[in-house]
C-alpha angles and dihedrals in degrees: 000000000000094000090052092052093044095048092047094050096040091049089059090046089055091054090056091046086058089072091066116106092233123061093197094097096054101075098045090043092053092047090049091050092051093046092050091048091049091053093046090050091073097049091097095047114155089013131104123211136174121212139183096032092317093307096120129043129196120198137141094282094051090047091052092051090046090051091052091052094045091047091049091049090049092054093045092050090047089058094050100083091121089078089074092061097049117087094201094051121100103204095175091059092042094052093044091052090050090054092047091049089054088057089059092045092054090050089054091052098051106028119142095177129051090230089061089049090053093048091049093049092050095048090050095043099047091051091050092049090057095044092049091058096039093111092075096177093055115086091202090057092049092049091047093051093049093049092046092049097047096044092040090053091054092047091049091050091053091048092050092049088052090054090052091052091049090052090050090052099042106021090230139091093197117102090224091054092048089047092052090051094047091049090061089080093194130088094003114176120244086232089070093060095042091046091049092052093049092047090050091050091057094048095042088055090057093053095045097244118165132285087025094054103091094107094054104079096047094043095047091046096046100041119086107273095244091056091045087059090050093047096048094051113028096035093046093048091050092047095052093043088055092047092050093049093047097047097040096047106029107026108029087105091064095040090130089063102050107028094080091050092050092046092052091047089049092052092045091048091051093049096044095043098047100038094047092047089060092068098048122111095183115081092213093052090047089053089049092057089041088057089052091051092050089052085059092055091050090049089059089066091049093048090052095040096182138142092288097047096091094050092043095052093048093048094044093048091053095045093047095045095051094047093046094050090050091052094049090045091059091043090055092056095044093047092049092050094046093047089061093054129076107245113202101172112100116245096017121120137156094272101046124104089249090067088071094056110131093356095135094055098062097022106040094168094053092044093050093046092050092045093053092048092049091048090050094049088049091052098241115168120265090038129094091243091065093058091042090059091041091057091047092049089048091059090055091050090049090058094040094244093146095154090059090048091053091052091048093050093049092049090048088059090052090050091057089064099059095037091053090052087075093047092048091049092051099045108025107033132073119238144163092251112142129198107291116214111232122195114237095243090048088054091050092054093049092046091047092052090048092049091051091050094050094038093055089044091057098036108024092164093073092097098044117114095019095112 
């Protein structure tokens, strides 16, 4: 509750700070606001409260998911200093929208009522539509925003219709009430099953699961890189937290109906995401399909929905978010440097794999940071990503879903190929990359993300027992 109030108020404060003549105060103010909100988030640790007429719940699990999203937002904002050097940019509005989107994300994490889930999804989505099209002079950004808005509107409509059908079947919008009805196991209305499917379609769209993923490559590619990083971490974490809460509380009683559907969608998402990423030449589009594939790994945990699922989703969300932000942070610097150079080779631009050629030789820190993030996303041992996949695979084994485990392992092997393309380009190819100046605070963020990735890879038990 307190993070929602703080973010709402501080977002409005940022809009007023935008009237100042100097932009210098905006970035540190936003970082301070996020840090304060992150600290306040843990004031109610080991306590459970219900707010807004029992429509929103805060407990240890919701606070952990909120902390992951706030921490991800903090790192993304810390990498956004380029806004201050661009005359067309409106950093006050950008930062305020990011804070407002976090309000919606927190509602999605702790909802107790489907109406609160809908409000959270809309607050998050509307802010992301605007941020996606924030580069108004870029046709790709405009196209991405329009596609995201239109397809998101249809997905939201389907989700809302599903909620209406669930109310018609159960007479309740609360997830506990729906869960009590579903647990009855006898005389269940057909509306319950249809409503569940429609609700899942809306949420699976938000997390880029196949076959509802078609918007993802164009939107990720067209949106400004800093907002792509925000979208691929905060939005995905909120979406899977909402899915876990919905399925574990409301529909565990009809697990036999929906687990096969989720397992098939997980397998399809893994195949589509990994195989399509192999053919990409743009790093951003590769990361878009990578995001789709990682949605598939997270769906494995939901399809299994066992004792380890909660721990697995939290760990995987943290590992994926940190590695993804590191990768986009390095891309931002490389793209800025390449955009200032005259590139004569045909087919080379600031976002292609070739732009990383020779990066590690003259920029060891950037090369090492990118290498660790790619290794983690690929699931290589001694990185957090390895244990994230291990926990997910363990949930499938626990439920006896061996066929899904086989698909996931094979697709992990495919993923190693396209992630290692970046590492090979940085360390084993010659390029025109020059030394890239990196601001001290920027370095601290990249180093911090790298330390978290390696630390959780060496000691994955650090998060156990927290919730």
